C-alpha positions as CSV (number, residue, x, y, z in Angstrom):
1,M,24.1,-48.9,-72.3
2,F,21.0,-50.5,-71.0
3,I,22.9,-51.9,-68.0
4,F,24.4,-48.5,-67.2
5,S,21.0,-46.9,-67.4
6,F,19.6,-49.7,-65.1
7,F,22.3,-49.2,-62.5
8,K,21.9,-45.5,-62.7
9,A,18.2,-45.8,-62.1
10,V,18.8,-48.1,-59.1
11,Y,21.4,-45.7,-57.8
12,N,19.0,-42.8,-58.0
13,L,16.3,-44.8,-56.4
14,I,18.5,-45.7,-53.4
15,L,19.5,-42.1,-53.0
16,K,15.8,-41.1,-53.0
17,I,15.3,-43.7,-50.2
18,F,18.3,-42.3,-48.3
19,S,16.9,-38.8,-48.6
20,R,14.2,-39.8,-46.2
21,M,16.7,-41.1,-43.6
22,K,19.1,-39.3,-41.3
23,V,22.8,-39.9,-41.5
24,L,22.9,-41.5,-38.0
25,F,20.2,-44.0,-39.1
26,L,22.2,-44.9,-42.2
27,I,25.4,-45.4,-40.2
28,L,23.5,-47.6,-37.8
29,I,22.2,-49.7,-40.7
30,L,25.8,-50.1,-42.0
31,I,27.0,-51.2,-38.5
32,F,24.0,-53.6,-38.3
33,L,25.0,-55.2,-41.6
34,M,28.6,-55.5,-40.5
35,I,27.5,-57.2,-37.3
36,V,25.2,-59.6,-39.2
37,F,28.1,-60.6,-41.5
38,L,30.4,-61.1,-38.5
39,L,27.8,-63.3,-36.9
40,V,27.3,-65.3,-40.1
41,Q,31.1,-65.7,-40.4
42,G,31.4,-66.7,-36.7
43,Y,28.6,-69.2,-37.0
44,T,30.3,-70.7,-40.1
45,G,33.6,-71.0,-38.2
46,L,31.9,-72.6,-35.2
47,K,30.1,-75.0,-37.6
48,I,33.4,-76.0,-39.2
49,I,35.0,-76.6,-35.8
50,D,32.0,-78.7,-34.6
51,N,32.0,-80.8,-37.9
52,M,35.7,-81.4,-37.7
53,Q,35.5,-82.4,-34.1
54,G,32.7,-84.8,-34.9
55,V,34.5,-86.3,-37.9
56,T,37.7,-86.7,-35.9
57,Q,35.9,-88.3,-32.9
58,E,34.0,-90.6,-35.2
59,M,37.1,-91.6,-37.2
60,F,39.1,-92.1,-34.0
61,A,36.3,-94.3,-32.4
62,S,35.9,-96.2,-35.6
63,S,39.6,-96.8,-36.0
64,I,40.0,-98.0,-32.4
65,K,37.0,-100.3,-32.6
66,S,38.1,-101.7,-36.0
67,N,41.6,-102.4,-34.7
68,E,40.2,-104.1,-31.6
69,N,38.0,-106.3,-33.7
70,V,40.8,-107.2,-36.1
71,S,43.2,-107.9,-33.2
72,Y,40.6,-110.0,-31.5
73,I,39.9,-112.1,-34.6
74,R,43.6,-112.4,-35.4
75,N,44.4,-113.6,-31.9
76,I,41.5,-116.1,-32.0
77,L,42.7,-117.6,-35.3
78,T,46.3,-117.7,-34.2
79,N,45.3,-119.5,-30.9
80,I,43.2,-122.0,-32.8
81,K,46.0,-122.8,-35.1
82,I,48.5,-123.2,-32.2
83,T,46.1,-125.2,-30.2
84,Y,45.3,-127.5,-33.1
85,L,49.0,-128.1,-33.7
86,E,49.5,-128.9,-30.0
87,R,46.6,-131.4,-30.0
88,L,48.0,-132.9,-33.2
89,R,51.4,-133.5,-31.7
90,A,49.8,-134.8,-28.5
91,E,47.5,-137.0,-30.6
92,S,44.6,-135.7,-28.6
93,D,41.0,-136.1,-29.8
94,I,39.6,-133.3,-27.7
95,N,37.8,-130.8,-29.9
96,I,38.9,-127.2,-29.9
97,P,36.2,-124.7,-28.7
98,F,35.2,-122.3,-31.4
99,D,32.4,-119.7,-31.1
100,L,31.4,-119.1,-34.7
101,N,28.7,-116.5,-33.9
102,T,31.1,-114.3,-32.0
103,M,33.6,-114.3,-34.8
104,I,30.8,-113.5,-37.4
105,N,29.5,-110.6,-35.2
106,H,33.0,-109.1,-34.9
107,V,33.4,-109.4,-38.7
108,R,30.0,-107.8,-39.4
109,I,31.1,-104.8,-37.5
110,L,33.7,-104.4,-40.2
111,Q,31.3,-105.3,-43.0
112,T,30.6,-101.7,-44.0
113,A,34.3,-101.3,-45.0
114,D,34.4,-104.2,-47.5
115,Q,31.3,-106.3,-48.1
116,T,33.0,-108.9,-50.3
117,A,35.8,-109.6,-47.9
118,A,33.4,-109.9,-45.0
119,V,31.3,-112.4,-46.9
120,Q,34.3,-114.5,-47.8
121,F,35.5,-114.3,-44.2
122,E,32.2,-115.6,-43.0
123,E,32.4,-118.6,-45.4
124,E,35.9,-119.3,-44.3
125,M,34.7,-119.2,-40.6
126,N,32.0,-121.7,-41.5
127,Q,34.5,-124.0,-43.2
128,L,36.8,-123.6,-40.1
129,K,33.9,-124.6,-37.9
130,L,33.5,-127.8,-40.0
131,I,37.2,-128.6,-39.8
132,L,37.3,-128.2,-36.1
133,D,34.3,-130.6,-35.7
134,E,36.2,-133.3,-37.6
135,P,39.0,-135.5,-36.0
136,I,42.4,-133.9,-35.5
137,N,44.9,-135.2,-38.1
138,E,47.5,-133.8,-40.3
139,V,45.3,-133.5,-43.4
140,N,42.7,-131.5,-41.5
141,Y,45.6,-129.4,-40.0
142,N,46.7,-128.5,-43.6
143,R,43.1,-127.6,-44.5
144,L,42.9,-125.6,-41.3
145,S,46.1,-123.7,-42.0
146,K,44.9,-122.8,-45.5
147,T,41.6,-121.7,-44.2
148,I,43.1,-119.6,-41.5
149,S,45.6,-118.1,-44.0
150,A,42.8,-117.2,-46.4
151,A,40.8,-115.7,-43.4
152,M,43.9,-113.7,-42.4
153,I,44.2,-112.4,-46.0
154,N,40.5,-111.3,-45.9
155,L,41.0,-109.9,-42.4
156,E,43.9,-107.8,-43.8
157,N,41.6,-106.7,-46.7
158,L,39.0,-105.7,-44.1
159,E,41.6,-103.8,-42.1
160,A,42.8,-102.1,-45.2
161,A,39.2,-101.2,-46.2
162,V,38.7,-99.7,-42.7
163,R,41.9,-97.6,-43.1
164,R,40.6,-96.5,-46.6
165,A,37.3,-95.5,-45.0
166,N,39.1,-93.5,-42.3
167,M,41.1,-91.8,-45.0
168,E,37.9,-91.1,-46.9
169,S,36.4,-89.6,-43.8
170,M,39.6,-87.6,-43.4
171,G,39.3,-86.5,-47.1
172,F,35.6,-85.6,-46.5
173,G,36.7,-83.5,-43.5
174,N,39.4,-81.8,-45.6
175,E,36.8,-81.2,-48.4
176,F,34.4,-79.8,-45.8
177,I,37.2,-77.5,-44.6
178,A,37.9,-76.4,-48.2
179,N,34.2,-75.7,-48.8
180,S,33.9,-73.9,-45.5
181,R,37.0,-71.9,-46.3
182,K,35.5,-71.1,-49.8
183,N,32.1,-70.1,-48.1
184,T,34.0,-68.0,-45.6
185,I,35.9,-66.2,-48.4
186,I,32.6,-65.7,-50.3
187,I,30.9,-64.3,-47.2
188,L,33.9,-62.0,-46.6
189,I,33.8,-60.8,-50.2
190,I,30.0,-60.3,-50.1
191,S,30.2,-58.5,-46.8
192,T,33.1,-56.4,-48.0
193,L,31.2,-55.5,-51.3
194,I,27.9,-54.8,-49.5
195,S,29.6,-52.7,-46.8
196,S,31.7,-50.9,-49.4
197,V,28.7,-50.2,-51.6
198,F,26.6,-49.1,-48.7
199,G,29.4,-47.0,-47.3
200,F,29.9,-45.5,-50.8
201,L,26.2,-44.7,-51.0
202,I,26.2,-43.1,-47.6
203,A,29.3,-41.0,-48.5
204,T,27.7,-40.1,-51.9
205,S,24.4,-39.2,-50.1
206,I,26.5,-36.6,-48.2
207,S,29.0,-35.5,-50.8
208,R,26.7,-35.2,-53.8
209,P,24.4,-32.6,-52.2
210,L,27.6,-30.8,-50.9
211,R,29.0,-30.7,-54.4
212,A,25.7,-29.3,-55.7
213,I,25.8,-26.7,-52.9
214,V,29.3,-25.7,-53.8
215,K,28.4,-25.4,-57.5
216,A,25.4,-23.3,-56.6
217,A,27.5,-21.0,-54.4
218,N,30.0,-20.5,-57.3
219,S,27.0,-19.7,-59.6
220,L,25.7,-17.2,-57.0
221,A,29.1,-15.6,-56.8
222,N,29.1,-15.1,-60.6
223,G,25.6,-13.6,-60.4
224,D,23.7,-16.6,-61.9
225,L,20.4,-17.1,-60.1
226,S,18.7,-19.1,-62.9
227,Q,19.9,-22.5,-61.6
228,T,17.9,-24.8,-59.2
229,I,19.9,-27.2,-57.1
230,E,18.8,-30.8,-57.6
231,A,20.6,-33.4,-55.5
232,L,19.6,-36.7,-53.9
233,G,21.2,-37.7,-50.6
234,C,20.7,-38.0,-46.9
235,R,17.9,-36.2,-45.2
236,E,20.0,-33.5,-43.6
237,A,21.9,-32.6,-46.8
238,V,18.7,-32.6,-48.8
239,S,17.1,-30.3,-46.2
240,V,20.1,-27.9,-46.7
241,V,19.6,-28.1,-50.5
242,R,15.9,-27.4,-50.2
243,E,16.4,-24.4,-47.9
244,L,19.2,-23.0,-50.2
245,N,16.8,-23.4,-53.2
246,H,14.2,-21.5,-51.2
247,A,16.7,-18.7,-50.4
248,I,17.7,-18.5,-54.1
249,D,14.0,-18.3,-55.1
250,R,13.5,-15.5,-52.5
251,L,16.6,-13.7,-53.8
252,R,15.4,-14.1,-57.4
253,E,12.0,-12.7,-56.4
254,V,13.7,-9.7,-54.7
255,L,15.9,-8.9,-57.7
256,S,12.9,-9.3,-60.0
257,L,11.0,-6.9,-57.8
258,I,13.9,-4.4,-57.7
259,T,14.1,-4.6,-61.5
260,K,10.4,-3.9,-61.9
261,T,10.6,-1.2,-59.3
262,S,13.5,0.5,-61.1
263,E,11.5,0.4,-64.3
264,Q,8.5,1.9,-62.5
265,V,10.7,4.6,-61.0
266,K,12.1,5.4,-64.4
267,V,8.6,5.6,-65.9
268,A,7.5,7.6,-62.9
269,A,10.4,10.1,-63.3
270,Q,9.4,10.6,-66.9
271,Q,5.8,11.1,-65.9
272,I,6.8,13.6,-63.2
273,S,8.8,15.6,-65.7
274,I,5.8,15.7,-68.1
275,A,3.5,16.5,-65.2
276,N,5.8,19.4,-64.1
277,Q,5.6,21.0,-67.5
278,D,1.8,20.6,-67.5
279,L,1.7,22.0,-64.0
280,S,3.7,25.1,-65.1
281,E,1.1,25.8,-67.8
282,R,-1.8,25.2,-65.3
283,T,-0.2,27.6,-62.8
284,Q,-0.5,30.4,-65.3
285,E,-4.1,29.5,-65.9
286,Q,-4.7,29.4,-62.2
287,A,-3.7,33.1,-61.9
288,A,-6.4,34.1,-64.3
289,T,-8.9,31.9,-62.5
290,L,-8.2,33.6,-59.2
291,E,-9.4,36.9,-60.6
292,E,-12.7,35.4,-61.6
293,F,-13.0,33.8,-58.2
294,A,-12.8,37.2,-56.5
295,A,-15.9,38.4,-58.3
296,T,-17.8,35.3,-57.5
297,M,-17.1,35.7,-53.7
298,E,-19.2,38.9,-53.6
299,E,-22.2,36.9,-54.8
300,V,-21.4,34.2,-52.2
301,N,-21.5,36.7,-49.4
302,V,-25.1,37.7,-50.2
303,S,-26.2,34.0,-50.4
304,I,-24.5,33.3,-47.0
305,E,-26.5,36.1,-45.3
306,Q,-29.8,34.7,-46.6
307,V,-29.0,31.2,-45.5
308,S,-28.1,32.5,-42.0
309,N,-31.5,34.0,-41.6
310,N,-33.3,30.8,-42.7
311,S,-31.2,28.7,-40.3
312,A,-32.3,30.9,-37.3
313,Q,-36.0,30.3,-38.2
314,A,-35.4,26.5,-38.5
315,N,-33.7,26.5,-35.1
316,Q,-36.9,28.0,-33.5
317,T,-39.1,25.4,-35.2
318,S,-36.9,22.5,-34.0
319,Q,-37.1,23.7,-30.4
320,I,-40.9,23.6,-30.5
321,T,-40.8,20.1,-32.0
322,L,-38.4,19.0,-29.2
323,E,-40.8,20.1,-26.5
324,A,-43.7,18.2,-28.1
325,V,-41.7,15.0,-28.4
326,N,-40.6,15.2,-24.7
327,E,-44.2,15.5,-23.6
328,G,-45.1,12.4,-25.7
329,E,-42.2,10.5,-24.2
330,K,-43.4,11.4,-20.7
331,T,-47.0,10.2,-21.4
332,I,-45.7,6.8,-22.7
333,R,-43.5,6.4,-19.7
334,E,-46.4,6.9,-17.4
335,T,-48.5,4.4,-19.4
336,L,-45.6,1.9,-19.2
337,E,-45.5,2.2,-15.4
338,S,-49.3,1.6,-15.1
339,M,-49.0,-1.5,-17.3
340,T,-46.2,-2.7,-15.1
341,Q,-48.4,-2.3,-12.0
342,I,-51.2,-4.2,-13.7
343,L,-48.8,-7.0,-14.5
344,A,-47.8,-7.2,-10.9
345,S,-51.4,-7.3,-9.7
346,S,-52.1,-10.1,-12.3
347,N,-49.2,-12.0,-10.8
348,Q,-50.7,-11.6,-7.3
349,I,-54.1,-12.8,-8.5
350,S,-52.4,-15.8,-10.1
351,E,-50.8,-16.6,-6.8
352,I,-54.2,-16.3,-5.0
353,L,-55.7,-18.7,-7.6
354,K,-53.0,-21.2,-7.0
355,F,-53.9,-21.0,-3.3
356,V,-57.6,-21.5,-4.2
357,N,-56.7,-24.5,-6.3
358,E,-54.8,-26.0,-3.4
359,I,-57.8,-25.4,-1.1
360,S,-60.1,-26.9,-3.6
361,F,-57.8,-29.9,-3.9
362,Q,-57.8,-30.3,0.0
363,I,-61.7,-29.9,0.0
364,N,-61.9,-32.6,-2.7
365,L,-59.7,-34.9,-0.5
366,L,-61.9,-34.2,2.5
367,A,-65.1,-34.9,0.5
368,L,-63.5,-38.1,-0.7
369,N,-62.7,-39.1,2.8
370,A,-66.2,-38.2,4.0
371,A,-67.7,-40.3,1.2
372,V,-65.5,-43.2,2.3
373,E,-66.6,-42.8,6.0
374,A,-70.3,-42.4,4.9
375,A,-69.9,-45.7,2.9
376,R,-68.6,-47.3,6.0
377,A,-71.5,-45.9,8.1
378,G,-74.0,-47.6,5.8
379,E,-77.6,-46.4,5.8
380,Q,-77.0,-43.8,8.5
381,G,-74.2,-42.0,6.5
382,R,-76.1,-41.9,3.1
383,G,-77.2,-38.3,3.6
384,F,-73.7,-37.3,4.6
385,A,-72.4,-39.0,1.4
386,V,-74.7,-36.9,-0.7
387,V,-73.4,-33.8,0.9
388,A,-69.8,-34.9,0.4
389,A,-70.5,-35.6,-3.3
390,E,-72.0,-32.1,-3.7
391,I,-69.0,-30.6,-1.9
392,R,-66.6,-32.6,-4.2
393,N,-68.5,-31.4,-7.3
394,L,-68.4,-27.8,-6.0
395,S,-64.7,-28.2,-5.3
396,N,-64.1,-29.5,-8.9
397,K,-66.1,-26.6,-10.4
398,T,-64.2,-24.1,-8.2
399,S,-60.9,-25.7,-9.4
400,D,-62.0,-25.5,-13.0
401,S,-63.1,-21.9,-12.7
402,A,-59.8,-21.0,-10.9
403,K,-57.9,-22.6,-13.8
404,K,-59.8,-20.7,-16.4
405,I,-59.3,-17.4,-14.5
406,E,-55.6,-18.3,-14.2
407,Q,-55.5,-18.9,-18.0
408,L,-57.2,-15.5,-18.6
409,I,-54.8,-13.8,-16.3
410,K,-51.8,-15.5,-18.1
411,E,-53.2,-14.3,-21.5
412,S,-53.7,-10.8,-20.0
413,A,-50.2,-10.8,-18.6
414,N,-48.8,-11.9,-22.0
415,R,-50.7,-9.1,-23.7
416,I,-49.5,-6.6,-21.0
417,Q,-46.0,-7.8,-21.7
418,Q,-46.4,-7.3,-25.4
419,G,-47.9,-3.9,-24.6
420,N,-44.8,-3.2,-22.5
421,L,-42.5,-4.2,-25.3
422,L,-44.5,-1.9,-27.8
423,A,-44.4,0.9,-25.2
424,E,-40.7,0.4,-24.7
425,K,-40.2,0.4,-28.5
426,S,-42.2,3.6,-28.7
427,T,-40.2,5.1,-25.9
428,S,-37.0,4.1,-27.8
429,V,-38.3,5.6,-31.0
430,L,-39.3,8.8,-29.2
431,R,-35.9,9.0,-27.5
432,Q,-34.3,8.6,-30.9
433,I,-36.6,11.3,-32.3
434,V,-35.6,13.5,-29.3
435,D,-31.9,12.8,-29.9
436,N,-32.2,13.5,-33.6
437,T,-34.2,16.7,-33.0
438,K,-31.6,17.8,-30.5
439,E,-28.8,17.0,-33.0
440,T,-30.8,18.8,-35.8
441,A,-31.2,21.9,-33.5
442,E,-27.5,21.8,-32.7
443,L,-26.6,21.4,-36.3
444,I,-28.8,24.3,-37.3
445,S,-27.3,26.4,-34.5
446,Q,-23.8,25.4,-35.6
447,S,-24.7,26.1,-39.2
448,S,-26.0,29.5,-38.3
449,L,-22.8,30.2,-36.4
450,S,-20.7,28.7,-39.3
451,L,-22.5,30.9,-41.8
452,K,-21.6,34.0,-39.8
453,Q,-18.1,32.8,-39.6
454,Q,-18.1,32.1,-43.3
455,F,-19.4,35.6,-44.0
456,A,-16.4,37.0,-42.1
457,A,-14.1,34.5,-43.7
458,S,-15.3,35.4,-47.2
459,L,-14.1,38.9,-46.6
460,Q,-10.7,37.5,-46.0
461,I,-10.7,35.4,-49.1
462,Q,-10.1,38.4,-51.4
463,T,-7.0,39.2,-49.4
464,S,-6.0,35.6,-49.6
465,I,-6.5,35.5,-53.4
466,E,-3.9,38.1,-53.8
467,Q,-1.5,36.2,-51.6
468,L,-2.4,33.0,-53.5
469,N,-1.4,34.8,-56.7
470,Q,2.1,35.4,-55.2
471,V,2.2,31.7,-54.1
472,T,1.3,30.6,-57.7
473,Q,4.4,32.5,-59.0
474,Q,6.5,30.7,-56.4
475,N,5.0,27.4,-57.4
476,A,6.1,28.0,-61.0
477,A,9.7,28.3,-59.8
478,M,9.3,25.1,-57.7
479,V,7.9,23.2,-60.7
480,E,11.1,24.0,-62.6
481,E,13.2,22.6,-59.7
482,N,11.0,19.4,-59.5
483,S,11.6,18.9,-63.3
484,A,15.3,19.0,-62.8
485,A,15.0,16.5,-59.8
486,S,12.9,14.1,-61.8
487,Q,15.5,14.0,-64.6
488,A,18.2,13.1,-61.9
489,L,15.9,10.4,-60.5
490,Y,15.5,9.0,-64.1
491,H,19.3,8.7,-64.5
492,E,19.6,7.0,-61.0
493,A,16.9,4.4,-61.9
494,E,18.8,3.7,-65.1
495,K,22.0,3.0,-63.2
496,L,20.1,0.7,-60.8
497,R,18.7,-1.3,-63.7
498,E,22.2,-1.7,-65.2
499,L,23.4,-3.1,-61.8
500,I,20.6,-5.6,-61.6
501,S,21.1,-6.7,-65.2
502,Q,24.4,-8.3,-64.1
503,F,22.4,-11.0,-62.3
504,V,21.0,-13.9,-64.4
505,I,17.5,-14.5,-63.0
506,E,15.9,-16.7,-65.7
């Protein structure tokens, strides 16, 4: 049970991951995995071929070299035995040449195959060397024959050991082939399993949301809107599920709204029916009220006439006020123009003072130059230097006075500007007063005219009251018709509620 829960959790986790991926991307991942497994399998096959080729070449080279060494040693030993026999028959004392080191080197090449046989063969070669160094006779020949025979046996043992080593190498190659075949089968099984599982997950990520959508469609066809589709899968399918859930939610909201509206219509129809009954009673009361209203209208006519006279007097007063305000606005406008001219004159004086400052600056420079020239003239220019200093002081005082005047003019200009702003505000206020006075006069005039019209209209009200009484009787008949219509609306709302109740919303 725990294992099943674990695999189910892993399965859901993988589907959640797939829900963030598109189908095309998942298929590309599957193709990539297949390519990776094919590359691994191809690499394994190439490695098998390379290893088999290396083993075969090594075994072939070793076999050829071993056979050459064995044949060389066998030929040497056979030639030594034949030569020794020939020398023995010829009774020759010439020693037979024998290269012990060469024989030992050839044997050591084969030493890896059989260490014991190689050692015994070296001992026999040393013994053979000693026999060949002794005189040639029959006893030594017998010793030589036994030694060579023993060496031949050890040589055959070495040759057999080389063949066994080659067979072992062949067996190792076969074992490597078997292991490689096993690894290839394992890789094929793993790649097939992973590809199958991944393909199954991709197919499930598409089919599972589709099954949920089909189930939801059947529920919708049966009027069941209470279910919410929950399905994990690929990104496109999950998007369809999410949008379908949104559509179901919207449909559920619409049906709930229709249900509430039908209930409200039902209640409203009942309220309209009650209101119609109440309206019928009030219509009867309205007829009695209209008679009382006719008597009240006579008193209203007298009041309207008095108000009309008062409004005429108020109109005359507003006209006098309007003339006074216009005169005040004219005076303020003239004052504003004068202040504007004063501000312009102040600006001109400021320009003149700037010019005076420039002249004072030039005079100061001239006085400075004169002082320099007087200093150069020495004793003769001393009086001229005093005059230049006085001129420079006078120029500085003139410049200071001009700056003070300019400052006063700036302050005056600022105050004039503030006065202009206040005058403009006063003008704006007076204009507003003029406009309000005009509007008041117009309203009073309109009120006087309206009162006259109301006096004429009040005379018509009595006639209208009689007509209104007739209309009231007609309204009573219409109220009865509205009551019947509200009952019909109540029954239609009940039918609509029964239709909506066929859908399961919650």
